[in-house]
C-alpha positions in Angstrom: 27.1 3.0 62.9 23.9 4.9 62.2 24.0 8.2 60.6 21.6 10.8 59.6 20.5 9.7 56.0 20.3 13.4 54.9 24.0 13.8 55.6 25.0 11.2 53.0 25.1 12.3 49.3 22.0 11.1 47.4 23.9 10.3 44.2 27.7 10.0 43.5 29.0 12.7 41.2 31.1 11.9 38.2 34.2 13.0 40.0 33.8 10.8 42.9 36.5 8.4 43.9 37.1 4.8 43.0 34.8 3.5 45.8 31.8 5.1 44.2 29.7 2.6 42.2 28.4 5.3 39.8 31.9 5.8 38.4 32.3 2.2 37.3 28.8 1.0 37.0 25.3 2.5 36.8 23.9 3.2 40.3 20.4 4.1 41.7 18.8 7.4 40.5 18.3 10.0 43.2 14.5 9.5 43.4 15.1 5.8 44.3 17.8 6.5 46.8 15.4 9.0 48.5 12.7 6.4 48.5 14.8 3.6 49.9 16.1 5.8 52.7 12.7 7.1 53.5 11.4 3.6 53.9 14.2 2.7 56.2 15.8 0.2 53.9 19.1 2.1 53.8 20.1 3.1 57.3 23.6 4.4 56.9 25.4 1.4 58.2 28.8 -0.1 57.1 30.2 -3.5 57.7 33.2 -2.2 59.7 30.8 -0.2 61.9 28.6 -3.2 62.3 31.3 -5.4 63.8 32.5 -2.6 66.1 29.0 -2.1 67.4 28.6 -5.9 68.1 32.0 -6.1 69.7 31.0 -3.3 72.1 27.6 -4.8 72.8 28.6 -8.4 73.5 32.4 -8.6 73.4 32.7 -12.1 75.0 30.1 -13.9 72.8 31.7 -16.3 70.3 31.4 -15.0 66.8 33.4 -17.5 64.7 34.4 -21.1 65.2 37.0 -22.7 62.9 37.0 -26.5 63.6 39.9 -27.7 61.6 42.5 -28.9 61.9 42.2 -27.8 65.5 39.2 -26.0 67.0 39.8 -22.1 67.2 37.2 -19.5 68.3 37.0 -15.7 67.9 34.8 -13.7 70.3 33.3 -10.6 68.9 36.0 -8.5 70.7 38.7 -10.8 69.4 37.4 -10.6 65.8 37.1 -6.8 66.0 40.7 -6.6 67.3 42.0 -8.9 64.8 40.4 -6.9 62.0 41.9 -3.7 63.4 45.4 -5.1 63.5 45.3 -6.7 60.1 43.8 -3.5 58.7 46.7 -1.5 60.1 49.2 -4.0 58.6 47.5 -3.6 55.3 47.6 0.1 55.4 51.4 0.1 56.2 51.8 -1.8 52.9 49.9 0.9 51.0 46.7 -0.8 50.7 43.7 1.6 51.2 40.7 3.3 50.2 39.3 1.9 46.9 42.1 -0.7 46.3 40.8 -4.0 45.0 42.0 -7.2 46.7 41.3 -10.6 45.3 40.5 -12.9 48.2 40.5 -16.7 47.4 40.3 -18.5 50.8 38.5 -21.6 51.8 36.1 -21.8 54.9 38.5 -20.8 57.4 38.4 -18.2 60.2 41.1 -16.0 58.4 38.6 -15.4 55.6 36.4 -13.4 57.9 39.4 -11.7 59.5 40.7 -10.6 56.0 37.3 -9.3 54.8 36.7 -7.1 57.8 40.1 -5.8 57.8 39.7 -4.7 54.1 36.4 -3.0 55.1 38.3 -1.2 57.7 40.8 0.4 55.4 38.2 1.0 52.8 39.6 -1.5 50.4 37.3 -3.7 48.1 37.4 -7.4 48.5 36.9 -9.2 45.1 35.5 -12.6 46.1 37.0 -15.7 44.2 36.1 -19.3 44.9 38.6 -21.9 46.0 38.0 -23.9 42.7 39.0 -21.0 40.5 42.4 -21.5 38.7 44.8 -19.5 36.4 42.4 -18.3 33.8 39.7 -16.9 36.2 42.1 -15.5 38.8 44.3 -13.8 36.1 41.0 -12.2 34.8 39.8 -11.2 38.2 43.2 -9.6 39.2 43.8 -7.8 35.8 40.2 -6.7 35.2 39.8 -5.3 38.8 43.3 -3.9 38.8 43.9 -5.6 42.1 46.8 -4.5 44.2 46.8 -7.8 46.3 45.9 -11.3 46.3 45.2 -13.5 49.4 45.4 -17.3 49.2 46.0 -20.5 51.3 49.3 -22.2 50.8 47.9 -25.5 49.7 44.3 -26.8 49.3 43.2 -30.3 48.4 46.7 -30.9 46.9 46.8 -27.7 44.8 49.6 -25.2 45.6 48.0 -21.7 45.4 51.4 -20.0 45.9 52.5 -21.3 42.5 49.3 -19.9 41.1 49.9 -16.5 42.7 53.3 -16.4 41.2 51.9 -16.9 37.7 49.2 -14.5 38.2 51.5 -11.8 39.6 53.7 -12.1 36.5 50.6 -11.4 34.4 49.1 -8.6 36.4 50.8 -5.3 36.3 48.9 -3.8 39.3 49.5 -6.7 41.6 52.0 -5.7 44.3 51.3 -8.2 47.2 50.4 -11.9 47.7 49.4 -12.9 51.3 49.4 -16.5 52.1 47.6 -18.3 55.0 50.2 -20.8 56.0 53.7 -21.2 54.8 54.3 -18.3 52.4 57.1 -19.6 50.1 58.3 -16.6 48.0 55.3 -14.5 49.2 54.2 -12.8 52.5 52.7 -14.8 55.3 49.4 -13.3 56.4 50.4 -14.0 60.0 53.2 -11.4 59.6 50.9 -8.6 58.4 49.1 -7.5 61.6 50.5 -4.5 63.4 49.3 -2.2 66.3 46.5 0.1 64.9 47.6 3.7 64.4 46.8 6.5 67.0 44.5 8.0 64.5 41.6 5.7 63.3 41.6 4.7 59.7 39.1 6.5 57.4 36.4 4.1 56.6 34.1 4.0 53.6 30.7 5.7 53.5 27.5 3.5 53.5 26.6 4.3 50.0 30.0 3.4 48.7 31.3 0.1 47.2 31.7 -2.5 49.8 32.9 -5.5 47.6 32.8 -7.0 44.1 31.1 -10.4 43.8 31.4 -12.7 40.8 28.4 -13.3 38.5 27.2 -16.8 37.7 27.5 -15.9 34.0 27.1 -18.6 31.3 29.4 -17.1 28.7 33.1 -16.4 29.1 34.5 -15.3 32.4 32.5 -14.0 35.4 31.3 -10.4 35.5 31.8 -8.4 38.6 28.9 -7.3 40.7 29.2 -4.0 42.7 27.5 -4.2 46.1 27.4 -1.3 48.5 27.2 -1.3 52.3 23.8 0.1 52.3 22.1 -2.3 49.8 23.7 -5.4 51.1 23.1 -4.8 54.8 19.5 -4.2 54.0 19.3 -7.6 52.4 20.9 -9.1 55.5 18.3 -7.5 57.8 15.5 -8.6 55.7 16.8 -12.2 55.5 17.4 -12.3 59.1 13.8 -11.2 59.9 12.4 -13.9 57.5 14.6 -16.6 58.7 14.3 -15.9 62.5 18.1 -15.3 62.9 19.1 -13.9 66.3 21.9 -14.1 68.9 21.2 -17.7 69.6 21.6 -18.8 65.9 24.5 -21.1 65.2 25.0 -21.1 61.4 27.2 -23.6 59.6 29.0 -22.3 56.5 28.9 -25.4 54.3 29.1 -23.9 50.8 32.2 -21.7 49.9 32.0 -18.6 52.2 32.7 -16.2 49.3 29.6 -17.2 47.6 26.5 -15.0 47.8 24.1 -17.5 49.2 26.1 -18.7 52.3 27.3 -15.0 52.8 23.9 -13.3 52.9 20.9 -15.8 52.8 21.1 -15.2 55.8 24.7 -16.6 55.7 27.6 -15.7 57.9 27.3 -12.0 57.4 23.6 -12.2 58.5 24.5 -14.3 61.6 27.3 -11.8 62.6 24.8 -9.0 62.0 22.4 -10.7 64.5 25.2 -11.4 67.0 25.1 -15.2 66.5 27.7 -17.6 66.0 29.3 -18.7 62.7 30.9 -22.1 62.3 33.0 -22.8 59.3 32.7 -26.2 57.6 35.9 -27.3 55.9 34.1 -29.8 53.6 30.5 -30.2 52.6 30.1 -34.0 52.8 27.7 -35.4 55.3 30.4 -37.2 57.5 32.1 -33.8 58.1 29.0 -31.6 58.3 26.8 -33.9 60.4 29.7 -34.3 63.0 29.8 -30.4 63.3 26.0 -30.2 63.5 26.1 -32.6 66.4 29.1 -31.2 68.2 28.5 -27.5 67.7 24.8 -27.7 68.1 24.1 -26.0 64.7 20.7 -24.5 64.3 20.8 -23.4 60.6 22.6 -23.9 57.4 22.2 -23.6 53.6 22.8 -26.0 50.8 22.5 -26.1 47.0 20.0 -28.8 45.6 22.6 -31.5 44.7 24.2 -31.4 48.1 20.7 -31.3 49.8 20.0 -34.6 48.0 23.2 -36.2 49.2 22.4 -35.0 52.8 18.9 -36.4 52.5 20.0 -39.8 51.5 22.8 -39.9 54.1 20.5 -38.8 56.9 18.2 -41.6 56.2 20.9 -44.0 57.3 23.2 -41.9 59.6 23.1 -42.1 63.3 24.3 -38.6 64.2 22.3 -36.4 66.5 21.0 -33.6 64.2 18.3 -32.5 66.6 19.7 -29.0 67.1 19.1 -28.2 63.4 16.1 -26.2 63.1 16.1 -24.7 59.6 17.8 -25.7 56.3 17.7 -23.4 53.5 18.1 -24.8 49.9 18.8 -22.5 47.0 21.3 -21.5 44.3 19.3 -23.4 41.9 15.8 -24.8 41.3 15.0 -27.4 44.1 12.6 -30.1 42.8 9.4 -30.7 44.5 10.1 -34.4 44.9 13.4 -33.8 46.5 11.9 -31.1 48.7 9.3 -33.5 50.0 12.0 -35.9 51.2 14.1 -33.4 53.2 12.1 -32.6 56.3 11.3 -36.3 57.2 15.0 -37.3 56.6 16.7 -34.4 58.4 14.1 -33.6 61.1 14.2 -29.8 60.5 12.3 -27.2 58.7 12.9 -26.5 55.0 12.9 -23.0 53.6 13.4 -22.6 49.8 15.6 -19.6 48.6 15.7 -18.2 45.0 18.0 -15.3 44.4 21.1 -14.0 42.6 24.2 -12.2 43.6 23.0 -9.3 41.5 20.3 -8.7 44.1 16.7 -10.0 44.3 16.3 -12.8 47.0 13.0 -14.8 47.5 12.2 -17.0 50.4 9.4 -19.3 51.4 8.2 -18.2 54.9 8.2 -20.1 58.2 4.4 -19.6 58.2 3.8 -20.9 54.7 1.9 -24.1 54.4 3.9 -27.3 53.6 2.6 -27.5 50.0 3.8 -23.8 49.4 7.2 -24.6 50.8 7.8 -27.7 48.6 6.2 -26.3 45.4 7.4 -22.6 45.2 10.7 -20.8 45.5 9.4 -18.1 47.8 8.5 -14.4 47.5 10.8 -11.4 47.6 12.4 -10.0 50.8 11.3 -6.4 50.2 8.0 -4.6 49.6 10.1 -2.5 47.3 11.2 -5.4 45.2 9.5 -4.7 41.8 8.8 -7.8 39.8 7.8 -8.0 36.1 7.1 -11.3 34.2 7.3 -10.6 30.5 7.2 -12.4 27.1 9.9 -12.3 24.5 8.8 -8.8 23.5 9.1 -7.4 27.0 5.2 -7.3 27.4 3.7 -8.4 30.7 2.3 -11.9 30.5 -1.1 -12.6 32.1 -0.9 -13.2 35.9 0.0 -16.9 36.6 1.6 -17.5 33.2 5.3 -18.2 32.6 7.7 -15.6 31.4 11.1 -13.9 31.8 11.7 -12.4 35.2 12.7 -8.7 35.5 13.4 -7.1 38.7 14.6 -3.8 40.4 14.8 -2.8 43.9 16.7 -1.6 46.9 19.4 -4.3 46.9 19.4 -5.3 43.2 22.3 -3.6 41.1 21.8 -1.2 38.3 24.7 -2.5 36.3 27.8 -4.7 36.4 31.3 -3.2 37.1 33.0 -1.7 34.0 30.7 -3.6 31.6 28.7 -1.1 29.6 28.0 -3.4 26.6 26.8 -6.2 28.8 24.7 -3.7 30.8 22.9 -2.6 27.8 21.8 -6.2 27.3 21.2 -7.2 30.8 19.1 -4.1 32.1 16.2 -2.2 30.6 16.3 1.4 30.0 14.3 2.0 33.3 16.6 0.0 35.4 15.1 -3.5 35.6 17.6 -6.4 35.6 17.0 -9.2 33.2 17.7 -12.2 35.4 17.4 -14.9 32.7 15.0 -17.0 34.8 11.6 -18.3 33.5 9.1 -18.0 36.3 5.3 -17.8 37.1 3.7 -16.1 40.1 1.0 -17.6 42.3 -1.9 -15.5 43.7 0.1 -15.2 47.0 3.1 -13.6 45.2 5.3 -16.7 45.4 7.4 -17.3 42.5 7.7 -20.8 40.8 11.0 -21.2 38.8 10.4 -22.9 35.6 14.0 -22.8 34.4 16.5 -20.7 32.8 15.8 -19.0 29.4 19.1 -20.3 28.1 18.3 -23.8 29.4 14.9 -23.9 27.7 14.7 -26.9 25.4 13.3 -26.3 21.8 12.6 -29.6 20.3 11.3 -29.3 16.8 9.6 -26.0 17.7 8.1 -27.3 21.0 9.6 -25.4 23.9 9.6 -26.6 27.5 11.6 -26.3 30.7 13.8 -29.3 31.6 12.8 -29.0 35.3 9.4 -30.3 34.4 10.8 -33.6 33.4 13.5 -33.7 36.0 10.9 -33.5 38.6 9.0 -36.5 37.1 12.2 -38.6 37.0 13.1 -37.7 40.6 9.8 -39.5 41.6 11.4 -42.8 40.3 12.3 -45.0 43.2 15.7 -45.8 41.8 16.7 -42.2 40.7 18.9 -40.2 43.1 19.4 -37.2 40.7 18.8 -36.2 37.1 19.7 -33.4 34.7 18.1 -32.9 31.4 19.8 -30.9 28.7 19.5 -30.2 25.0 21.9 -31.6 22.5 22.0 -30.6 18.7 19.9 -32.7 16.3 20.1 -32.3 12.5 16.3 -32.6 12.0 14.8 -31.4 15.2 17.4 -28.6 16.1 17.5 -29.9 19.6 16.7 -33.3 21.2 16.8 -34.2 24.8 19.5 -36.1 26.9 18.7 -37.2 30.4 21.7 -37.7 32.6 20.6 -40.0 35.5 22.4 -40.9 38.8 21.0 -44.0 40.5 20.5 -44.3 44.2 23.0 -46.3 46.1 21.8 -50.0 46.3 18.9 -49.2 43.9 17.3 -51.8 41.6 19.0 -51.7 38.2 17.0 -50.0 35.6 17.2 -49.5 31.8 16.9 -46.7 29.3 13.5 -48.1 28.1 12.2 -48.2 31.6 13.3 -44.6 32.3 11.4 -43.5 29.2 8.3 -45.6 30.0 8.3 -44.1 33.5 8.1 -40.6 32.0 5.5 -41.6 29.5 3.3 -43.1 32.2 3.1 -39.7 33.8 1.1 -38.5 30.9 3.4 -35.9 29.6 3.5 -34.8 25.9 5.5 -37.2 23.8 8.0 -34.4 22.8 9.0 -34.1 26.4 10.0 -37.8 26.9 13.8 -38.0 26.9 15.3 -38.9 23.5 18.5 -40.1 25.0 19.4 -41.4 28.5 22.8 -41.7 30.0 23.5 -43.3 33.5 26.4 -41.6 35.3 28.1 -41.6 38.7 28.1 -37.8 39.0 27.5 -34.5 37.3 30.1 -31.8 36.6 29.7 -28.9 39.0 30.3 -25.3 39.3 32.7 -23.9 41.9 29.8 -23.6 44.5 28.5 -27.1 43.9 25.6 -26.4 41.5 25.2 -28.7 38.5 27.0 -27.4 35.4 24.5 -27.9 32.6 27.1 -26.2 30.4 29.5 -29.1 31.2 26.7 -31.7 30.6 25.9 -30.1 27.2 29.5 -30.3 26.1 29.3 -34.1 26.3 28.8 -35.9 23.0 25.2 -36.9 22.4 26.2 -39.8 20.3 28.4 -41.4 23.1 25.7 -40.6 25.7 23.0 -42.8 24.3 22.8 -46.3 26.0 20.9 -49.3 24.6 
């Protein structure tokens, strides 16, 4: 749906309805709105309109494949019709414009149906991950004043219906629980669809709130990130152009579909925007994913670094035909140079690094970048209007090429979290730059190199360094599969370092002393050599599969040391 940009209000007024980002979070000032529209970044599109246009243009092309437990497909016409019927069912239950609905579904076709149905009635999905439990879901429902909650019946042995009952008892606004599968005491999602009304539903405007994402915050429960149709669709278009997404793309959704990376980089939304095919992957392990790549002739997918390591090792000994896979994006966290060098030879496809955040800014290496740039940098921004500042602790710009704190603002980077004025005052500058919390440096070509997170920076006796530096050294060890370096409290130094090490399957045994000597032999400063080493079988992970350094830091340093 394309509209005349001049027909859309430049800035929401204080009296605007609940869909307007400016009511519950800071939004773009009028001069920036004008600039982004004049540049063609914001074109007045909505997600509901996008799907309707694709269904009209190529109705019989397959949009979505859900392979488990039996293979199901949706053409663009079928997906559009399913969204219309489900939207009508939601509307008859009083769910409409501005209502928040927490969606906690795994990688199944119903996830996409539900999201587009909510777009159609102007409701706002609040994306929760399958791994979230009572504390997180109660917070999301209560804080967003959700009127509905959508869950599977059971997933990996966990009964989400019982969770929904508890959350419903604690959330005054929650009126409906919809269940994919056997509903128990709740409502089956399959019973919701009904014929669309004779008069079409009033859909949201492009500048209005499309959905609320969860932040990857490190303290307390996640904050909510308000994304509009205009800003998010621009990031899809830009990602598609950079990644070469078109109607022939077959994208495998390996990571949780509710997460920003598999949704928009270029993700399932980007693939649908281009008229391609989205294949939902029920589990991320190589056995499941490799079989789908072979059978569904997958051309593109995205992984977080720990999973990329697993896939790389598995591909070196797996016999599956992965020849259709053209591009694998790795993002969500820093991907080490040593691991990056192993990926293309093992999987036989191109690597593209992605560095971004649900709050906005996304960087990609490019298909025409030289191999060294691809493995040693985390890319450059999507947009020419992505403004980047790299500053010191006093917010002063550092000299070009030096490491500092990354600040950014642009046409798809939010200006504030939802209903979080105190946090916004800390996380955004007075002129609208978002403080990402990342430590980066910039190359002469404009590519960013992520040196770490400010919060993860190790300060050992006054000597500060990023753990990624030593992690990259250890990943070059022939016996090391993965490593994570964290700081642990020390009475004399303030902090000392603890290296958690996962050895490769079948690797030669090694010792703490050997690990330390290996780092020392690389000529790094003595204060960077790990003080403690612990060999483990796995790392604690976040809901999307990234290494949880918070979980590692919570382990006892005393029990971690091995002799």
